[in-house]
C-alpha positions, 0 to 999 in steps of 0.5 A: 500500500502506498502511503498518503500525502506526508507519509510518502516523504516520511517513508522516503526519508527513512529509506535514506538511512541506507546512504552513508551518514555524511552523505545524508547530512549533506543531501537528505533535505534536497533529495526529499524535496526532489522526491516531493516535487516528482510526486507532485508532478506525477499527480498533475496528470491525474493518473492513479498509477503516477505515484506508484511509478514514481516509487518504483523508479525511486526505489530502483535508483536508491538501491543502485546509488546507495551501494555506490555511495558506500563504495565511494566512501571506502575509496576516499582513503584509497591512498592508504589502501591496496587494491583488492586481491585477486581472490577477493575479486574472483569471489566477489565476481562469482557472487555478483554473477550468482545474484544476477542470474537470480534476478535475470529470471524475472526478465520475460525475454530470457527463455528459461527452460528446465536445464537453464533453470537448474544451471541458474540455481547452481550458479546462485548457490556457488555465488552465495558460498563465495560471498560467505567465504569472502566476508567471513574473515572480516566478520571474524575480526569483529566477533569470531564465534558469531561469524562462525555461527553465521558462515557454517550454516550458510555454506552447508545449506547452499552446498546441500542445495547445490548437490540436490541440483546436481542430482536432479540434473544428472538424472536422465530425461527432463526433470519431473515433479517427483524429482523435487521431493521432500529432501529437495524441500528440506534443502531449499528451506535450509538454504533460505533460512541460513541465508537470512541468518547470515544476512542478519548477522552481517547486518549486526556486525556492520562490516559492510554497508547495510543495504546488501545484508538487509536485502539479503535478510528480507529476500531470504525470509519471503521465499521460504514462506513462498515454497509450495509446501508452505503455501499449501499449509497456510491456505489459499487466502494467505497464499494469494498474498504471500505468493507475490511477496515471495517472488519479490523476495527472490529478486531482493535476495539476488540484489543482496548478493549483487551488492555484497559481491560489489563490496567484496570485489571492490573494497580495498585492503590495508596496505603493508608499508615496508619498514624503513631501516634506521641508519646511524648518524655519521 
């Protein structure tokens, strides 16, 4: 439901918290004013969907620019930092690809058949594991025990789901309804819940900007409730509401991995300055 009147500005101002604090202090008032002007212009024509289109365009722009500003903030101290390692770039790129193929499933012009569907999920799981591995070292420097409790379930659950994908693909003939049985359901549930837990811990530890882990947490909880077996248990009334939300959650999950992948692939490391030899005078 779209808020009314001043509620638009209040919600938008709250969403600006995704930007770095210094950026908000400098530009938040101007951004809220621009958003208000865009809403007013959208309503001028009298189209009932004008406000909705403005919100969709604004949310898309916010997701991209907020992540960019956090990356830009990290680069302001680039003179004292070394370039990302090859390993970080590789893991981050794999995470970006995994999230991208998940989001790409919502593009109508891409013909996703059964084989491509499973390949997409396999790449998604591989990308998720890459990001978990890349972020674990940073999280362990803040809270070793909690970081381990977040990384291990996410790695095991995504690996389990990946194995189930390989088993389904390796069977002769196209995948059938019976190929996605209770074990696959258990692997899928474990994957969504562990990804949500990893996102929540990452959000709590604060080693990266909040946009990625927040999208990952919300985007993992919603698909869990959108699984066929869960929807059947909830009944038709709730299914009609949760079903579309679950699809939106899948897209949000992919965006979360993309943002985290960008952070991993571009964030610089502390450079090691060589020690200078002290020579005696004279």
